[in-house]
ZAMARGU-4260 file (C-alpha; in steps of 0.2 Angstrom, whole numbers, plus 5000, padded with zeros to 4 digits):
<rodrens>
0) 5001/5000/5000 | 5008/5017/4995 | 5007/5031/5007 | 4995/5044/5005 | 5000/5062/5010
5) 4986/5073/5012 | 4994/5091/5009 | 4985/5106/5011 | 4968/5096/5012 | 4971/5092/5031
10) 4978/5110/5035 | 4964/5117/5028 | 4951/5106/5038 | 4961/5110/5054 | 4962/5128/5050
15) 4944/5129/5047 | 4939/5121/5063 | 4953/5132/5073 | 4944/5147/5065 | 4926/5141/5072
20) 4933/5141/5089 | 4945/5157/5089 | 4934/5166/5102 | 4936/5152/5115 | 4950/5153/5128
25) 4967/5144/5132 | 4969/5128/5123 | 4951/5127/5115 | 4957/5138/5102 | 4975/5134/5100
30) 4974/5115/5100 | 4965/5106/5088 | 4959/5091/5097 | 4952/5102/5111 | 4946/5113/5098
35) 4936/5100/5090 | 4929/5094/5105 | 4923/5113/5109 | 4916/5114/5091 | 4905/5098/5092
40) 4900/5106/5110 | 4896/5123/5102 | 4885/5116/5091 | 4875/5104/5100 | 4872/5119/5112
45) 4867/5130/5098 | 4855/5116/5091 | 4847/5114/5109 | 4846/5134/5113 | 4837/5137/5096
50) 4822/5124/5099 | 4821/5131/5117 | 4822/5148/5111 | 4807/5145/5100 | 4797/5138/5114
55) 4800/5152/5125 | 4794/5165/5112 | 4780/5155/5108 | 4774/5154/5127 | 4779/5173/5129
60) 4768/5177/5113 | 4753/5168/5122 | 4755/5177/5138 | 4753/5193/5129 | 4739/5188/5119
65) 4731/5181/5136 | 4734/5197/5146 | 4728/5208/5132 | 4712/5196/5130 | 4709/5197/5147
70) 4707/5215/5148 | 4693/5215/5134 | 4684/5200/5146 | 4688/5185/5135 | 4702/5171/5140
75) 4714/5167/5129 | 4706/5149/5127 | 4689/5157/5121 | 4698/5169/5108 | 4709/5154/5101
80) 4693/5145/5100 | 4685/5159/5091 | 4697/5161/5078 | 4697/5143/5073 | 4677/5143/5072
85) 4678/5157/5059 | 4692/5147/5050 | 4707/5160/5054 | 4721/5151/5059 | 4730/5161/5073
90) 4746/5170/5069 | 4751/5170/5088 | 4766/5183/5084 | 4758/5195/5075 | 4743/5195/5087
95) 4755/5198/5101 | 4764/5212/5093 | 4749/5220/5089 | 4743/5216/5109 | 4757/5227/5113
100) 4758/5240/5101 | 4740/5245/5098 | 4728/5239/5111 | 4714/5248/5102 | 4717/5238/5084
105) 4720/5220/5096 | 4702/5225/5104 | 4695/5228/5087 | 4700/5212/5082 | 4693/5203/5097
110) 4676/5211/5095 | 4675/5207/5077 | 4680/5189/5079 | 4668/5185/5094 | 4653/5194/5085
</rodrens>
């Protein structure tokens, strides 16, 4: 079996991984093996926190809509139920933004959906 020299390909791969971890401290940014482990951990944490952030934002939107709809005398549950009866799929992000920025507009939407 002949010897295969990897040449610049291996160096390019190592440089890319070290560039990814350049903001880390100590050996995590300078030593390839620890940098590679650090990169794997960083990507795992990023994926986990990405899904967790989506979950937290949806929870926040629901809380804001609930507060605004209760101020108008209707619970969140009933409000969403009325939206589905009218065949209006709720966009919780937009409804939460409207409830925070313009209370009169939200109350108008609520009254039109209920009636």
